[in-house]
TIKEKOL-896293 format. One record per atom (N, C-alpha, C): residue number from 1; residue in one letter; chain; atom name; x, y, z. Coordinates in steps of 0.05 Angstrom, whole numbers, plus 5000, padded with zeros to 4 digits. Example, Ala and Ser with C-alpha at 12.3 -4.5 7.8 and 13.67 -1.06 7.14 Angstrom:
% residues 2
ROLO   seq   type   mol   atom     c1     c2     c3
ROLO     1      A     A      N   5264   4886   5156
ROLO     1      A     A     CA   5246   4910   5156
ROLO     1      A     A      C   5264   4934   5156
ROLO     2      S     A      N   5257   4955   5142
ROLO     2      S     A     CA   5273   4979   5143
ROLO     2      S     A      C   5258   5001   5157
This chain:
% residues 77
ROLO   seq   type   mol   atom     c1     c2     c3
ROLO     1      M     A      N   9678   6902   0390
ROLO     1      M     A     CA   9649   6902   0384
ROLO     1      M     A      C   9642   6929   0371
ROLO     2      S     A      N   9628   6928   0349
ROLO     2      S     A     CA   9620   6953   0336
ROLO     2      S     A      C   9590   6953   0331
ROLO     3      D     A      N   9575   6943   0349
ROLO     3      D     A     CA   9546   6942   0346
ROLO     3      D     A      C   9534   6971   0349
ROLO     4      P     A      N   9523   6982   0328
ROLO     4      P     A     CA   9512   7009   0330
ROLO     4      P     A      C   9490   7013   0350
ROLO     5      A     A      N   9474   6992   0354
ROLO     5      A     A     CA   9452   6994   0374
ROLO     5      A     A      C   9464   6995   0402
ROLO     6      L     A      N   9485   6980   0407
ROLO     6      L     A     CA   9498   6980   0433
ROLO     6      L     A      C   9510   7007   0438
ROLO     7      L     A      N   9525   7017   0419
ROLO     7      L     A     CA   9537   7044   0422
ROLO     7      L     A      C   9517   7065   0426
ROLO     8      A     A      N   9495   7065   0412
ROLO     8      A     A     CA   9473   7084   0415
ROLO     8      A     A      C   9462   7082   0443
ROLO     9      G     A      N   9458   7058   0453
ROLO     9      G     A     CA   9448   7054   0480
ROLO     9      G     A      C   9466   7064   0501
ROLO    10      L     A      N   9492   7060   0497
ROLO    10      L     A     CA   9512   7070   0516
ROLO    10      L     A      C   9513   7100   0516
ROLO    11      E     A      N   9512   7112   0492
ROLO    11      E     A     CA   9512   7141   0490
ROLO    11      E     A      C   9488   7153   0505
ROLO    12      H     A      N   9465   7140   0502
ROLO    12      H     A     CA   9441   7150   0515
ROLO    12      H     A      C   9444   7147   0546
ROLO    13      A     A      N   9453   7123   0554
ROLO    13      A     A     CA   9456   7118   0583
ROLO    13      A     A      C   9476   7137   0596
ROLO    14      L     A      N   9496   7145   0581
ROLO    14      L     A     CA   9517   7162   0592
ROLO    14      L     A      C   9514   7191   0585
ROLO    15      E     A      N   9491   7198   0574
ROLO    15      E     A     CA   9484   7226   0567
ROLO    15      E     A      C   9504   7239   0548
ROLO    16      A     A      N   9515   7223   0530
ROLO    16      A     A     CA   9533   7233   0510
ROLO    16      A     A      C   9517   7239   0484
ROLO    17      S     A      N   9526   7260   0470
ROLO    17      S     A     CA   9513   7267   0445
ROLO    17      S     A      C   9517   7244   0425
ROLO    18      P     A      N   9497   7237   0409
ROLO    18      P     A     CA   9500   7216   0390
ROLO    18      P     A      C   9524   7220   0371
ROLO    19      G     A      N   9539   7199   0367
ROLO    19      G     A     CA   9562   7200   0349
ROLO    19      G     A      C   9587   7212   0361
ROLO    20      T     A      N   9587   7219   0387
ROLO    20      T     A     CA   9610   7231   0399
ROLO    20      T     A      C   9629   7212   0413
ROLO    21      M     A      N   9620   7188   0419
ROLO    21      M     A     CA   9637   7169   0434
ROLO    21      M     A      C   9653   7153   0414
ROLO    22      N     A      N   9678   7148   0422
ROLO    22      N     A     CA   9696   7131   0406
ROLO    22      N     A      C   9711   7113   0426
ROLO    23      P     A      N   9727   7093   0417
ROLO    23      P     A     CA   9740   7075   0436
ROLO    23      P     A      C   9759   7090   0456
ROLO    24      N     A      N   9769   7113   0449
ROLO    24      N     A     CA   9787   7128   0466
ROLO    24      N     A      C   9772   7147   0486
ROLO    25      S     A      N   9746   7148   0484
ROLO    25      S     A     CA   9730   7165   0502
ROLO    25      S     A      C   9735   7157   0531
ROLO    26      V     A      N   9743   7176   0547
ROLO    26      V     A     CA   9747   7172   0576
ROLO    26      V     A      C   9720   7173   0590
ROLO    27      L     A      N   9713   7152   0603
ROLO    27      L     A     CA   9687   7150   0615
ROLO    27      L     A      C   9682   7171   0636
ROLO    28      E     A      N   9702   7178   0652
ROLO    28      E     A     CA   9699   7198   0673
ROLO    28      E     A      C   9693   7226   0662
ROLO    29      D     A      N   9699   7230   0636
ROLO    29      D     A     CA   9694   7256   0624
ROLO    29      D     A      C   9665   7258   0613
ROLO    30      L     A      N   9650   7236   0613
ROLO    30      L     A     CA   9623   7237   0603
ROLO    30      L     A      C   9604   7247   0624
ROLO    31      P     A      N   9584   7263   0616
ROLO    31      P     A     CA   9566   7275   0636
ROLO    31      P     A      C   9550   7255   0652
ROLO    32      G     A      N   9545   7232   0641
ROLO    32      G     A     CA   9528   7212   0655
ROLO    32      G     A      C   9544   7191   0670
ROLO    33      W     A      N   9570   7194   0673
ROLO    33      W     A     CA   9586   7174   0686
ROLO    33      W     A      C   9584   7179   0717
ROLO    34      D     A      N   9562   7170   0728
ROLO    34      D     A     CA   9556   7172   0756
ROLO    34      D     A      C   9542   7147   0765
ROLO    35      S     A      N   9532   7146   0789
ROLO    35      S     A     CA   9520   7121   0799
ROLO    35      S     A      C   9496   7113   0782
ROLO    36      L     A      N   9479   7132   0774
ROLO    36      L     A     CA   9456   7125   0757
ROLO    36      L     A      C   9465   7117   0730
ROLO    37      G     A      N   9485   7130   0719
ROLO    37      G     A     CA   9496   7123   0693
ROLO    37      G     A      C   9508   7095   0694
ROLO    38      H     A      N   9520   7088   0716
ROLO    38      H     A     CA   9532   7061   0719
ROLO    38      H     A      C   9509   7040   0717
ROLO    39      L     A      N   9487   7045   0732
ROLO    39      L     A     CA   9465   7026   0731
ROLO    39      L     A      C   9453   7024   0703
ROLO    40      A     A      N   9450   7047   0690
ROLO    40      A     A     CA   9439   7047   0662
ROLO    40      A     A      C   9458   7033   0643
ROLO    41      T     A      N   9484   7036   0647
ROLO    41      T     A     CA   9504   7023   0630
ROLO    41      T     A      C   9502   6993   0633
ROLO    42      I     A      N   9501   6984   0658
ROLO    42      I     A     CA   9499   6955   0664
ROLO    42      I     A      C   9473   6944   0650
ROLO    43      A     A      N   9451   6959   0652
ROLO    43      A     A     CA   9426   6950   0640
ROLO    43      A     A      C   9428   6948   0610
ROLO    44      V     A      N   9440   6968   0597
ROLO    44      V     A     CA   9443   6969   0568
ROLO    44      V     A      C   9460   6945   0559
ROLO    45      I     A      N   9482   6941   0572
ROLO    45      I     A     CA   9500   6918   0565
ROLO    45      I     A      C   9485   6892   0567
ROLO    46      D     A      N   9470   6888   0589
ROLO    46      D     A     CA   9456   6863   0593
ROLO    46      D     A      C   9434   6860   0572
ROLO    47      E     A      N   9419   6881   0566
ROLO    47      E     A     CA   9397   6880   0546
ROLO    47      E     A      C   9408   6875   0518
ROLO    48      Q     A      N   9430   6888   0511
ROLO    48      Q     A     CA   9440   6887   0483
ROLO    48      Q     A      C   9457   6863   0478
ROLO    49      T     A      N   9472   6853   0499
ROLO    49      T     A     CA   9491   6832   0494
ROLO    49      T     A      C   9486   6806   0510
ROLO    50      G     A      N   9470   6809   0531
ROLO    50      G     A     CA   9466   6786   0548
ROLO    50      G     A      C   9488   6781   0568
ROLO    51      V     A      N   9508   6799   0568
ROLO    51      V     A     CA   9531   6797   0586
ROLO    51      V     A      C   9524   6812   0612
ROLO    52      T     A      N   9528   6798   0635
ROLO    52      T     A     CA   9523   6810   0661
ROLO    52      T     A      C   9549   6822   0671
ROLO    53      V     A      N   9549   6848   0675
ROLO    53      V     A     CA   9573   6863   0684
ROLO    53      V     A      C   9569   6870   0713
ROLO    54      S     A      N   9590   6865   0729
ROLO    54      S     A     CA   9589   6873   0758
ROLO    54      S     A      C   9596   6902   0761
ROLO    55      A     A      N   9588   6914   0783
ROLO    55      A     A     CA   9595   6942   0788
ROLO    55      A     A      C   9625   6945   0791
ROLO    56      D     A      N   9638   6925   0802
ROLO    56      D     A     CA   9668   6926   0805
ROLO    56      D     A      C   9681   6926   0778
ROLO    57      D     A      N   9672   6909   0760
ROLO    57      D     A     CA   9683   6908   0733
ROLO    57      D     A      C   9678   6935   0718
ROLO    58      L     A      N   9655   6946   0722
ROLO    58      L     A     CA   9648   6971   0709
ROLO    58      L     A      C   9667   6993   0719
ROLO    59      R     A      N   9671   6994   0745
ROLO    59      R     A     CA   9688   7015   0757
ROLO    59      R     A      C   9717   7013   0748
ROLO    60      A     A      N   9725   6989   0740
ROLO    60      A     A     CA   9753   6985   0730
ROLO    60      A     A      C   9757   6996   0702
ROLO    61      C     A      N   9735   7002   0688
ROLO    61      C     A     CA   9737   7013   0661
ROLO    61      C     A      C   9745   7042   0661
ROLO    62      R     A      N   9764   7049   0644
ROLO    62      R     A     CA   9772   7077   0641
ROLO    62      R     A      C   9762   7089   0615
ROLO    63      T     A      N   9761   7073   0594
ROLO    63      T     A     CA   9753   7083   0568
ROLO    63      T     A      C   9730   7066   0557
ROLO    64      L     A      N   9719   7076   0535
ROLO    64      L     A     CA   9698   7061   0521
ROLO    64      L     A      C   9709   7035   0512
ROLO    65      A     A      N   9734   7034   0503
ROLO    65      A     A     CA   9746   7009   0494
ROLO    65      A     A      C   9745   6988   0517
ROLO    66      D     A      N   9752   6997   0541
ROLO    66      D     A     CA   9750   6979   0564
ROLO    66      D     A      C   9722   6968   0568
ROLO    67      L     A      N   9703   6986   0565
ROLO    67      L     A     CA   9675   6978   0569
ROLO    67      L     A      C   9666   6958   0547
ROLO    68      L     A      N   9675   6963   0523
ROLO    68      L     A     CA   9668   6945   0501
ROLO    68      L     A      C   9681   6917   0505
ROLO    69      Q     A      N   9705   6916   0518
ROLO    69      Q     A     CA   9717   6890   0524
ROLO    69      Q     A      C   9699   6875   0543
ROLO    70      L     A      N   9687   6889   0562
ROLO    70      L     A     CA   9668   6875   0580
ROLO    70      L     A      C   9645   6863   0565
ROLO    71      C     A      N   9636   6878   0545
ROLO    71      C     A     CA   9613   6868   0529
ROLO    71      C     A      C   9620   6843   0514
ROLO    72      D     A      N   9646   6840   0507
ROLO    72      D     A     CA   9655   6816   0494
ROLO    72      D     A      C   9662   6794   0513
ROLO    73      G     A      N   9659   6799   0540
ROLO    73      G     A     CA   9665   6780   0560
ROLO    73      G     A      C   9694   6778   0567
ROLO    74      A     A      N   9710   6797   0558
ROLO    74      A     A     CA   9739   6796   0564
ROLO    74      A     A      C   9744   6813   0589
ROLO    75      P     A      N   9763   6804   0606
ROLO    75      P     A     CA   9770   6821   0629
ROLO    75      P     A      C   9784   6846   0621
ROLO    76      T     A      N   9781   6868   0636
ROLO    76      T     A     CA   9795   6892   0631
ROLO    76      T     A      C   9822   6891   0646
ROLO    77      S     A      N   9841   6907   0637
ROLO    77      S     A     CA   9867   6907   0650
ROLO    77      S     A      C   9868   6925   0674
């Protein structure tokens, strides 16, 4: 998925500077990857894609690519 609005929403939710996230971005390295960031991320994904992501699925994500797989409805590894 390469939806610019979704990416911008995720960058905002995770307190990342605009244009700095890429598929290889490690989520734990982002300033907003905490419990509030998790909630904001779940909300952004739901609002932008209509996909409901569980907290367990979110915690299984390591990179932005993993997170984007969730947005496509695909399980993460």
